[in-house]
N, CA, C and O atoms as a printed pandas DataFrame, in Angstrom:
     atom_number atom_name residue_name chain_id  residue_number  x_coord  y_coord  z_coord
0              1         N          MET        A               1  -19.025    0.485  -10.423
1              2        CA          MET        A               1  -17.679    0.792  -10.874
2              3         C          MET        A               1  -16.677    0.203   -9.877
3              4         O          MET        A               1  -16.801    0.433   -8.674
4              5         N          PRO        A               2  -15.690   -0.552  -10.361
5              6        CA          PRO        A               2  -14.736   -1.175   -9.432
6              7         C          PRO        A               2  -13.839   -0.134   -8.762
7              8         O          PRO        A               2  -13.557    0.930   -9.314
8              9         N          ARG        A               3  -13.414   -0.475   -7.578
9             10        CA          ARG        A               3  -12.471    0.392   -6.866
10            11         C          ARG        A               3  -11.102    0.282   -7.518
11            12         O          ARG        A               3  -10.786   -0.707   -8.179
12            13         N          THR        A               4  -10.302    1.312   -7.317
13            14        CA          THR        A               4   -8.965    1.366   -7.899
14            15         C          THR        A               4   -7.915    1.467   -6.805
15            16         O          THR        A               4   -8.210    1.893   -5.688
16            17         N          ALA        A               5   -6.694    1.075   -7.126
17            18        CA          ALA        A               5   -5.623    1.100   -6.129
18            19         C          ALA        A               5   -4.281    1.415   -6.770
19            20         O          ALA        A               5   -4.024    1.101   -7.932
20            21         N          ILE        A               6   -3.453    2.039   -5.977
21            22        CA          ILE        A               6   -2.036    2.158   -6.274
22            23         C          ILE        A               6   -1.362    1.113   -5.402
23            24         O          ILE        A               6   -1.564    1.093   -4.187
24            25         N          LEU        A               7   -0.567    0.250   -6.006
25            26        CA          LEU        A               7    0.122   -0.815   -5.279
26            27         C          LEU        A               7    1.505   -0.314   -4.873
27            28         O          LEU        A               7    2.245    0.236   -5.688
28            29         N          TYR        A               8    1.839   -0.514   -3.594
29            30        CA          TYR        A               8    3.121   -0.024   -3.092
30            31         C          TYR        A               8    3.862   -1.143   -2.382
31            32         O          TYR        A               8    3.401   -1.665   -1.367
32            33         N          ALA        A               9    5.019   -1.505   -2.930
33            34        CA          ALA        A               9    5.891   -2.515   -2.326
34            35         C          ALA        A               9    7.182   -1.821   -1.899
35            36         O          ALA        A               9    7.738   -0.999   -2.628
36            37         N          ARG        A              10    7.636   -2.167   -0.722
37            38        CA          ARG        A              10    8.853   -1.559   -0.185
38            39         C          ARG        A              10    9.613   -2.622    0.591
39            40         O          ARG        A              10    9.030   -3.369    1.377
40            41         N          SER        A              11   10.911   -2.683    0.366
41            42        CA          SER        A              11   11.743   -3.639    1.084
42            43         C          SER        A              11   13.178   -3.150    1.066
43            44         O          SER        A              11   13.555   -2.330    0.228
44            45         N          HIS        A              12   13.958   -3.644    1.972
45            46        CA          HIS        A              12   15.387   -3.334    1.941
46            47         C          HIS        A              12   16.132   -4.325    1.040
47            48         O          HIS        A              12   17.332   -4.176    0.812
48            49         N          ARG        A              13   15.415   -5.339    0.526
49            50        CA          ARG        A              13   16.004   -6.329   -0.379
50            51         C          ARG        A              13   15.216   -6.370   -1.679
51            52         O          ARG        A              13   13.999   -6.559   -1.675
52            53         N          ARG        A              14   15.909   -6.195   -2.773
53            54        CA          ARG        A              14   15.265   -6.153   -4.090
54            55         C          ARG        A              14   14.504   -7.440   -4.408
55            56         O          ARG        A              14   13.453   -7.383   -5.047
56            57         N          ASP        A              15   15.006   -8.596   -3.977
57            58        CA          ASP        A              15   14.341   -9.855   -4.307
58            59         C          ASP        A              15   12.982  -10.000   -3.631
59            60         O          ASP        A              15   12.142  -10.767   -4.102
60            61         N          ASN        A              16   12.752   -9.282   -2.542
61            62        CA          ASN        A              16   11.446   -9.331   -1.879
62            63         C          ASN        A              16   10.384   -8.530   -2.626
63            64         O          ASN        A              16    9.190   -8.780   -2.462
64            65         N          LEU        A              17   10.804   -7.581   -3.433
65            66        CA          LEU        A              17    9.852   -6.704   -4.108
66            67         C          LEU        A              17    8.962   -7.456   -5.095
67            68         O          LEU        A              17    7.754   -7.224   -5.129
68            69         N          ALA        A              18    9.530   -8.343   -5.890
69            70        CA          ALA        A              18    8.747   -9.085   -6.875
70            71         C          ALA        A              18    7.671   -9.924   -6.189
71            72         O          ALA        A              18    6.538   -9.993   -6.667
72            73         N          ARG        A              19    8.017  -10.556   -5.082
73            74        CA          ARG        A              19    7.042  -11.363   -4.341
74            75         C          ARG        A              19    5.919  -10.481   -3.794
75            76         O          ARG        A              19    4.744  -10.839   -3.874
76            77         N          GLN        A              20    6.286   -9.339   -3.243
77            78        CA          GLN        A              20    5.271   -8.425   -2.724
78            79         C          GLN        A              20    4.327   -7.962   -3.820
79            80         O          GLN        A              20    3.111   -7.928   -3.629
80            81         N          VAL        A              21    4.884   -7.607   -4.964
81            82        CA          VAL        A              21    4.042   -7.128   -6.069
82            83         C          VAL        A              21    3.076   -8.224   -6.507
83            84         O          VAL        A              21    1.899   -7.947   -6.739
84            85         N          ARG        A              22    3.550   -9.462   -6.624
85            86        CA          ARG        A              22    2.658  -10.576   -6.979
86            87         C          ARG        A              22    1.528  -10.719   -5.969
87            88         O          ARG        A              22    0.377  -10.921   -6.355
88            89         N          GLU        A              23    1.842  -10.617   -4.684
89            90        CA          GLU        A              23    0.818  -10.737   -3.648
90            91         C          GLU        A              23   -0.205   -9.600   -3.746
91            92         O          GLU        A              23   -1.403   -9.822   -3.574
92            93         N          LEU        A              24    0.270   -8.402   -4.019
93            94        CA          LEU        A              24   -0.640   -7.267   -4.158
94            95         C          LEU        A              24   -1.545   -7.444   -5.382
95            96         O          LEU        A              24   -2.743   -7.166   -5.318
96            97         N          GLU        A              25   -0.977   -7.899   -6.473
97            98        CA          GLU        A              25   -1.775   -8.138   -7.681
98            99         C          GLU        A              25   -2.802   -9.249   -7.453
99           100         O          GLU        A              25   -3.942   -9.140   -7.903
100          101         N          ASP        A              26   -2.408  -10.308   -6.763
101          102        CA          ASP        A              26   -3.343  -11.386   -6.437
102          103         C          ASP        A              26   -4.488  -10.873   -5.579
103          104         O          ASP        A              26   -5.644  -11.236   -5.792
104          105         N          TRP        A              27   -4.162  -10.026   -4.607
105          106        CA          TRP        A              27   -5.193   -9.450   -3.737
106          107         C          TRP        A              27   -6.186   -8.653   -4.575
107          108         O          TRP        A              27   -7.397   -8.762   -4.381
108          109         N          CYS        A              28   -5.675   -7.854   -5.501
109          110        CA          CYS        A              28   -6.554   -7.071   -6.376
110          111         C          CYS        A              28   -7.477   -7.976   -7.175
111          112         O          CYS        A              28   -8.668   -7.692   -7.303
112          113         N          ASP        A              29   -6.935   -9.067   -7.714
113          114        CA          ASP        A              29   -7.754  -10.020   -8.475
114          115         C          ASP        A              29   -8.881  -10.580   -7.616
115          116         O          ASP        A              29  -10.031  -10.633   -8.052
116          117         N          ARG        A              30   -8.553  -10.997   -6.396
117          118        CA          ARG        A              30   -9.567  -11.567   -5.494
118          119         C          ARG        A              30  -10.603  -10.541   -5.066
119          120         O          ARG        A              30  -11.777  -10.869   -4.898
120          121         N          ALA        A              31  -10.166   -9.294   -4.889
121          122        CA          ALA        A              31  -11.063   -8.254   -4.379
122          123         C          ALA        A              31  -11.803   -7.515   -5.479
123          124         O          ALA        A              31  -12.716   -6.742   -5.189
124          125         N          GLY        A              32  -11.436   -7.731   -6.721
125          126        CA          GLY        A              32  -12.075   -7.005   -7.808
126          127         C          GLY        A              32  -11.646   -5.549   -7.863
127          128         O          GLY        A              32  -12.398   -4.690   -8.323
128          129         N          VAL        A              33  -10.434   -5.272   -7.392
129          130        CA          VAL        A              33   -9.877   -3.917   -7.386
130          131         C          VAL        A              33   -8.966   -3.773   -8.604
131          132         O          VAL        A              33   -8.195   -4.679   -8.921
132          133         N          VAL        A              34   -9.059   -2.638   -9.276
133          134        CA          VAL        A              34   -8.260   -2.389  -10.468
134          135         C          VAL        A              34   -6.976   -1.662  -10.089
135          136         O          VAL        A              34   -7.037   -0.536   -9.596
136          137         N          PRO        A              35   -5.808   -2.280  -10.308
137          138        CA          PRO        A              35   -4.548   -1.581  -10.019
138          139         C          PRO        A              35   -4.265   -0.539  -11.100
139          140         O          PRO        A              35   -4.283   -0.845  -12.292
140          141         N          LEU        A              36   -4.005    0.693  -10.668
141          142        CA          LEU        A              36   -3.700    1.776  -11.602
142          143         C          LEU        A              36   -2.206    1.959  -11.815
143          144         O          LEU        A              36   -1.761    2.344  -12.896
144          145         N          GLU        A              37   -1.441    1.678  -10.770
145          146        CA          GLU        A              37    0.004    1.892  -10.815
146          147         C          GLU        A              37    0.644    0.988   -9.777
147          148         O          GLU        A              37    0.050    0.707   -8.735
148          149         N          THR        A              38    1.849    0.535  -10.061
149          150        CA          THR        A              38    2.620   -0.247   -9.103
150          151         C          THR        A              38    3.938    0.462   -8.863
151          152         O          THR        A              38    4.677    0.767   -9.800
152          153         N          VAL        A              39    4.222    0.718   -7.602
153          154        CA          VAL        A              39    5.479    1.354   -7.214
154          155         C          VAL        A              39    6.205    0.379   -6.290
155          156         O          VAL        A              39    5.665   -0.037   -5.265
156          157         N          ALA        A              40    7.428    0.021   -6.662
157          158        CA          ALA        A              40    8.250   -0.871   -5.841
158          159         C          ALA        A              40    9.584   -0.186   -5.615
159          160         O          ALA        A              40   10.264    0.205   -6.564
160          161         N          GLU        A              41    9.952   -0.045   -4.352
161          162        CA          GLU        A              41   11.215    0.636   -4.069
162          163         C          GLU        A              41   12.003   -0.078   -3.000
163          164         O          GLU        A              41   11.449   -0.674   -2.077
164          165         N          VAL        A              42   13.306    0.000   -3.149
165          166        CA          VAL        A              42   14.216   -0.467   -2.119
166          167         C          VAL        A              42   14.451    0.733   -1.210
167          168         O          VAL        A              42   14.927    1.778   -1.653
168          169         N          ALA        A              43   14.114    0.572    0.055
169          170        CA          ALA        A              43   14.238    1.694    0.975
170          171         C          ALA        A              43   14.704    1.189    2.331
171          172         O          ALA        A              43   14.218    0.174    2.830
172          173         N          LEU        A              44   15.632    1.894    2.909
173          174        CA          LEU        A              44   16.128    1.590    4.240
174          175         C          LEU        A              44   15.677    2.689    5.187
175          176         O          LEU        A              44   15.362    3.802    4.765
176          177         N          GLY        A              45   15.651    2.365    6.454
177          178        CA          GLY        A              45   15.304    3.373    7.442
178          179         C          GLY        A              45   13.920    3.156    8.003
179          180         O          GLY        A              45   13.146    2.338    7.506
180          181         N          ILE        A              46   13.626    3.902    9.045
181          182        CA          ILE        A              46   12.359    3.686    9.738
182          183         C          ILE        A              46   11.269    4.651    9.306
183          184         O          ILE        A              46   10.092    4.377    9.543
184          185         N          ARG        A              47   11.614    5.763    8.685
185          186        CA          ARG        A              47   10.622    6.757    8.315
186          187         C          ARG        A              47   10.033    6.458    6.935
187          188         O          ARG        A              47   10.675    5.833    6.091
188          189         N          ALA        A              48    8.822    6.909    6.732
189          190        CA          ALA        A              48    8.176    6.726    5.438
190          191         C          ALA        A              48    8.981    7.448    4.354
191          192         O          ALA        A              48    9.484    8.551    4.568
192          193         N          SER        A              49    9.092    6.823    3.220
193          194        CA          SER        A              49    9.831    7.427    2.127
194          195         C          SER        A              49    9.041    8.592    1.528
195          196         O          SER        A              49    7.827    8.691    1.705
196          197         N          LYS        A              50    9.742    9.458    0.826
197          198        CA          LYS        A              50    9.073   10.564    0.137
198          199         C          LYS        A              50    8.075   10.017   -0.875
199          200         O          LYS        A              50    6.981   10.560   -1.030
200          201         N          ARG        A              51    8.452    8.939   -1.566
201          202        CA          ARG        A              51    7.561    8.346   -2.560
202          203         C          ARG        A              51    6.286    7.823   -1.916
203          204         O          ARG        A              51    5.200    8.008   -2.466
204          205         N          CYS        A              52    6.397    7.179   -0.769
205          206        CA          CYS        A              52    5.219    6.672   -0.054
206          207         C          CYS        A              52    4.313    7.831    0.349
207          208         O          CYS        A              52    3.096    7.755    0.180
208          209         N          ARG        A              53    4.890    8.886    0.872
209          210        CA          ARG        A              53    4.084   10.051    1.268
210          211         C          ARG        A              53    3.387   10.665    0.054
211          212         O          ARG        A              53    2.246   11.117    0.155
212          213         N          GLN        A              54    4.068   10.683   -1.090
213          214        CA          GLN        A              54    3.449   11.217   -2.303
214          215         C          GLN        A              54    2.294   10.332   -2.762
215          216         O          GLN        A              54    1.261   10.841   -3.198
216          217         N          LEU        A              55    2.458    9.021   -2.669
217          218        CA          LEU        A              55    1.382    8.108   -3.061
218          219         C          LEU        A              55    0.170    8.268   -2.148
219          220         O          LEU        A              55   -0.967    8.234   -2.618
220          221         N          LEU        A              56    0.400    8.440   -0.860
221          222        CA          LEU        A              56   -0.711    8.690    0.061
222          223         C          LEU        A              56   -1.437    9.978   -0.315
223          224         O          LEU        A              56   -2.667   10.029   -0.295
224          225         N          ALA        A              57   -0.686   11.008   -0.652
225          226        CA          ALA        A              57   -1.293   12.282   -1.069
226          227         C          ALA        A              57   -2.073   12.099   -2.369
227          228         O          ALA        A              57   -3.144   12.684   -2.532
228          229         N          ASP        A              58   -1.550   11.295   -3.294
229          230        CA          ASP        A              58   -2.260   11.022   -4.547
230          231         C          ASP        A              58   -3.605   10.354   -4.284
231          232         O          ASP        A              58   -4.612   10.710   -4.896
232          233         N          VAL        A              59   -3.615    9.392   -3.377
233          234        CA          VAL        A              59   -4.867    8.705   -3.032
234          235         C          VAL        A              59   -5.827    9.692   -2.354
235          236         O          VAL        A              59   -7.017    9.717   -2.666
236          237         N          ALA        A              60   -5.317   10.484   -1.448
237          238        CA          ALA        A              60   -6.169   11.474   -0.769
238          239         C          ALA        A              60   -6.755   12.473   -1.759
239          240         O          ALA        A              60   -7.854   12.985   -1.550
240          241         N          ALA        A              61   -6.029   12.750   -2.831
241          242        CA          ALA        A              61   -6.497   13.695   -3.851
242          243         C          ALA        A              61   -7.485   13.044   -4.828
243          244         O          ALA        A              61   -8.028   13.719   -5.702
244          245         N          GLY        A              62   -7.715   11.742   -4.680
245          246        CA          GLY        A              62   -8.690   11.064   -5.512
246          247         C          GLY        A              62   -8.140   10.381   -6.744
247          248         O          GLY        A              62   -8.911    9.922   -7.587
248          249         N          ARG        A              63   -6.833   10.303   -6.871
249          250        CA          ARG        A              63   -6.232    9.635   -8.033
250          251         C          ARG        A              63   -6.546    8.139   -8.053
251          252         O          ARG        A              63   -6.614    7.532   -9.122
252          253         N          ALA        A              64   -6.735    7.553   -6.887
253          254        CA          ALA        A              64   -7.132    6.151   -6.730
254          255         C          ALA        A              64   -7.941    6.061   -5.443
255          256         O          ALA        A              64   -7.913    6.970   -4.614
256          257         N          ASP        A              65   -8.658    4.958   -5.287
257          258        CA          ASP        A              65   -9.445    4.771   -4.068
258          259         C          ASP        A              65   -8.600    4.322   -2.888
259          260         O          ASP        A              65   -8.876    4.684   -1.744
260          261         N          LEU        A              66   -7.561    3.527   -3.171
261          262        CA          LEU        A              66   -6.775    2.904   -2.107
262          263         C          LEU        A              66   -5.289    2.932   -2.415
263          264         O          LEU        A              66   -4.876    2.958   -3.574
264          265         N          LEU        A              67   -4.496    2.927   -1.356
265          266        CA          LEU        A              67   -3.083    2.583   -1.447
266          267         C          LEU        A              67   -2.998    1.178   -0.871
267          268         O          LEU        A              67   -3.288    0.969    0.307
268          269         N          LEU        A              68   -2.603    0.219   -1.693
269          270        CA          LEU        A              68   -2.531   -1.173   -1.257
270          271         C          LEU        A              68   -1.100   -1.506   -0.884
271          272         O          LEU        A              68   -0.177   -1.324   -1.678
272          273         N          ILE        A              69   -0.927   -1.995    0.335
273          274        CA          ILE        A              69    0.382   -2.387    0.851
274          275         C          ILE        A              69    0.288   -3.801    1.393
275          276         O          ILE        A              69   -0.810   -4.316    1.602
276          277         N          ARG        A              70    1.423   -4.426    1.621
277          278        CA          ARG        A              70    1.424   -5.791    2.160
278          279         C          ARG        A              70    1.162   -5.794    3.658
279          280         O          ARG        A              70    0.388   -6.617    4.148
280          281         N          ASP        A              71    1.784   -4.904    4.380
281          282        CA          ASP        A              71    1.530   -4.763    5.815
282          283         C          ASP        A              71    1.897   -3.342    6.239
283          284         O          ASP        A              71    2.524   -2.606    5.477
284          285         N          VAL        A              72    1.509   -2.960    7.446
285          286        CA          VAL        A              72    1.702   -1.576    7.875
286          287         C          VAL        A              72    3.162   -1.167    7.950
287          288         O          VAL        A              72    3.466    0.025    7.895
288          289         N          ALA        A              73    4.068   -2.118    8.073
289          290        CA          ALA        A              73    5.491   -1.788    8.133
290          291         C          ALA        A              73    5.968   -1.133    6.841
291          292         O          ALA        A              73    7.009   -0.476    6.833
292          293         N          ARG        A              74    5.218   -1.302    5.743
293          294        CA          ARG        A              74    5.607   -0.660    4.490
294          295         C          ARG        A              74    5.400    0.849    4.554
295          296         O          ARG        A              74    6.011    1.593    3.786
296          297         N          LEU        A              75    4.556    1.297    5.448
297          298        CA          LEU        A              75    4.308    2.730    5.599
298          299         C          LEU        A              75    5.403    3.413    6.398
299          300         O          LEU        A              75    5.912    4.460    5.998
300          301         N          SER        A              76    5.762    2.822    7.524
301          302        CA          SER        A              76    6.807    3.378    8.380
302          303         C          SER        A              76    7.056    2.420    9.534
303          304         O          SER        A              76    6.154    1.698    9.959
304          305         N          HIS        A              77    8.282    2.418   10.037
305          306        CA          HIS        A              77    8.598    1.660   11.242
306          307         C          HIS        A              77    8.627    2.585   12.462
307          308         O          HIS        A              77    8.746    2.120   13.595
308          309         N          ASP        A              78    8.520    3.865   12.232
309          310        CA          ASP        A              78    8.500    4.850   13.310
310          311         C          ASP        A              78    7.087    4.878   13.894
311          312         O          ASP        A              78    6.150    5.263   13.194
312          313         N          PRO        A              79    6.907    4.480   15.157
313          314        CA          PRO        A              79    5.557    4.365   15.731
314          315         C          PRO        A              79    4.739    5.657   15.665
315          316         O          PRO        A              79    3.546    5.614   15.364
316          317         N          ARG        A              80    5.347    6.773   15.934
317          318        CA          ARG        A              80    4.597    8.035   15.891
318          319         C          ARG        A              80    4.160    8.374   14.472
319          320         O          ARG        A              80    3.019    8.774   14.240
320          321         N          GLN        A              81    5.074    8.211   13.532
321          322        CA          GLN        A              81    4.731    8.512   12.147
322          323         C          GLN        A              81    3.676    7.531   11.627
323          324         O          GLN        A              81    2.756    7.931   10.913
324          325         N          LEU        A              82    3.804    6.269   11.977
325          326        CA          LEU        A              82    2.832    5.274   11.557
326          327         C          LEU        A              82    1.439    5.613   12.090
327          328         O          LEU        A              82    0.455    5.528   11.356
328          329         N          GLN        A              83    1.358    5.990   13.346
329          330        CA          GLN        A              83    0.065    6.369   13.930
330          331         C          GLN        A              83   -0.529    7.576   13.208
331          332         O          GLN        A              83   -1.732    7.623   12.952
332          333         N          GLN        A              84    0.303    8.533   12.887
333          334        CA          GLN        A              84   -0.159    9.721   12.175
334          335         C          GLN        A              84   -0.693    9.347   10.778
335          336         O          GLN        A              84   -1.748    9.826   10.363
336          337         N          ILE        A              85    0.036    8.502   10.074
337          338        CA          ILE        A              85   -0.394    8.067    8.743
338          339         C          ILE        A              85   -1.713    7.322    8.830
339          340         O          ILE        A              85   -2.623    7.580    8.042
340          341         N          ILE        A              86   -1.828    6.407    9.771
341          342        CA          ILE        A              86   -3.056    5.624    9.916
342          343         C          ILE        A              86   -4.226    6.535   10.277
343          344         O          ILE        A              86   -5.316    6.378    9.729
344          345         N          ASN        A              87   -4.022    7.469   11.174
345          346        CA          ASN        A              87   -5.099    8.385   11.547
346          347         C          ASN        A              87   -5.574    9.205   10.354
347          348         O          ASN        A              87   -6.773    9.425   10.182
348          349         N          GLN        A              88   -4.642    9.651    9.541
349          350        CA          GLN        A              88   -4.981   10.524    8.428
350          351         C          GLN        A              88   -5.575    9.767    7.237
351          352         O          GLN        A              88   -6.459   10.288    6.557
352          353         N          TYR        A              89   -5.103    8.550    6.980
353          354        CA          TYR        A              89   -5.480    7.845    5.755
354          355         C          TYR        A              89   -6.190    6.517    5.999
355          356         O          TYR        A              89   -6.249    5.688    5.091
356          357         N          ARG        A              90   -6.715    6.291    7.164
357          358        CA          ARG        A              90   -7.229    4.967    7.530
358          359         C          ARG        A              90   -8.234    4.383    6.551
359          360         O          ARG        A              90   -8.281    3.163    6.397
360          361         N          HIS        A              91   -9.027    5.185    5.894
361          362        CA          HIS        A              91  -10.027    4.659    4.970
362          363         C          HIS        A              91   -9.503    4.567    3.536
363          364         O          HIS        A              91  -10.240    4.205    2.619
364          365         N          GLN        A              92   -8.245    4.893    3.357
365          366        CA          GLN        A              92   -7.674    4.883    2.016
366          367         C          GLN        A              92   -6.478    3.941    1.907
367          368         O          GLN        A              92   -5.764    3.957    0.905
368          369         N          ILE        A              93   -6.260    3.130    2.926
369          370        CA          ILE        A              93   -5.171    2.165    2.931
370          371         C          ILE        A              93   -5.781    0.770    3.028
371          372         O          ILE        A              93   -6.634    0.509    3.877
372          373         N          ALA        A              94   -5.334   -0.113    2.153
373          374        CA          ALA        A              94   -5.736   -1.516    2.230
374          375         C          ALA        A              94   -4.468   -2.337    2.446
375          376         O          ALA        A              94   -3.405   -2.019    1.912
376          377         N          ILE        A              95   -4.600   -3.389    3.233
377          378        CA          ILE        A              95   -3.451   -4.220    3.581
378          379         C          ILE        A              95   -3.705   -5.628    3.066
379          380         O          ILE        A              95   -4.692   -6.260    3.445
380          381         N          SER        A              96   -2.819   -6.125    2.203
381          382        CA          SER        A              96   -3.026   -7.449    1.617
382          383         C          SER        A              96   -2.645   -8.571    2.569
383          384         O          SER        A              96   -3.113   -9.698    2.405
384          385         N          TRP        A              97   -1.818   -8.294    3.547
385          386        CA          TRP        A              97   -1.399   -9.303    4.520
386          387         C          TRP        A              97   -2.509   -9.444    5.549
387          388         O          TRP        A              97   -2.374   -9.033    6.702
388          389         N          ASP        A              98   -3.601  -10.031    5.104
389          390        CA          ASP        A              98   -4.821  -10.051    5.893
390          391         C          ASP        A              98   -5.613  -11.285    5.487
391          392         O          ASP        A              98   -5.851  -11.510    4.301
392          393         N          ASP        A              99   -6.019  -12.077    6.456
393          394        CA          ASP        A              99   -6.762  -13.292    6.160
394          395         C          ASP        A              99   -8.248  -13.039    5.937
395          396         O          ASP        A              99   -8.993  -13.958    5.595
396          397         N          ARG        A             100   -8.677  -11.801    6.130
397          398        CA          ARG        A             100  -10.093  -11.510    5.910
398          399         C          ARG        A             100  -10.425  -11.528    4.418
399          400         O          ARG        A             100   -9.535  -11.447    3.571
400          401         N          ASP        A             101  -11.675  -11.633    4.120
401          402        CA          ASP        A             101  -12.145  -11.655    2.739
402          403         C          ASP        A             101  -11.954  -10.293    2.093
403          404         O          ASP        A             101  -12.534   -9.316    2.568
404          405         N          PRO        A             102  -11.162  -10.188    1.025
405          406        CA          PRO        A             102  -10.905   -8.883    0.405
406          407         C          PRO        A             102  -12.116   -8.297   -0.305
407          408         O          PRO        A             102  -12.093   -7.124   -0.678
408          409         N          SER        A             103  -13.163   -9.071   -0.500
409          410        CA          SER        A             103  -14.325   -8.555   -1.218
410          411         C          SER        A             103  -15.019   -7.425   -0.462
411          412         O          SER        A             103  -15.820   -6.694   -1.046
412          413         N          ARG        A             104  -14.725   -7.273    0.811
413          414        CA          ARG        A             104  -15.348   -6.191    1.573
414          415         C          ARG        A             104  -14.806   -4.825    1.178
415          416         O          ARG        A             104  -15.398   -3.801    1.517
416          417         N          TRP        A             105  -13.690   -4.801    0.468
417          418        CA          TRP        A             105  -13.118   -3.528    0.036
418          419         C          TRP        A             105  -13.857   -3.053   -1.184
419          420         O          TRP        A             105  -13.541   -1.992   -1.722
């Protein structure tokens, strides 16, 4: 059974969102991961958005296998919060901004 993912794109510029979503979808195609939902939001600030935290909780609850993001900055720019998120969800986050072979996911 293929793995599933919620795709999450976040930027302070709306025009960057479409590019991020395309990259996430391409990653899913290469990795054989089935995207269940795509969330793209314009968000400013350094802390993780409420929507991002909800998506992480959804993945932890088993709604999908992974939360797919372009890079860790999409989670938070706050170093303490980012470390906390990574510690809690490290096996449920996939990062598409990665030169490694996605088939390992």
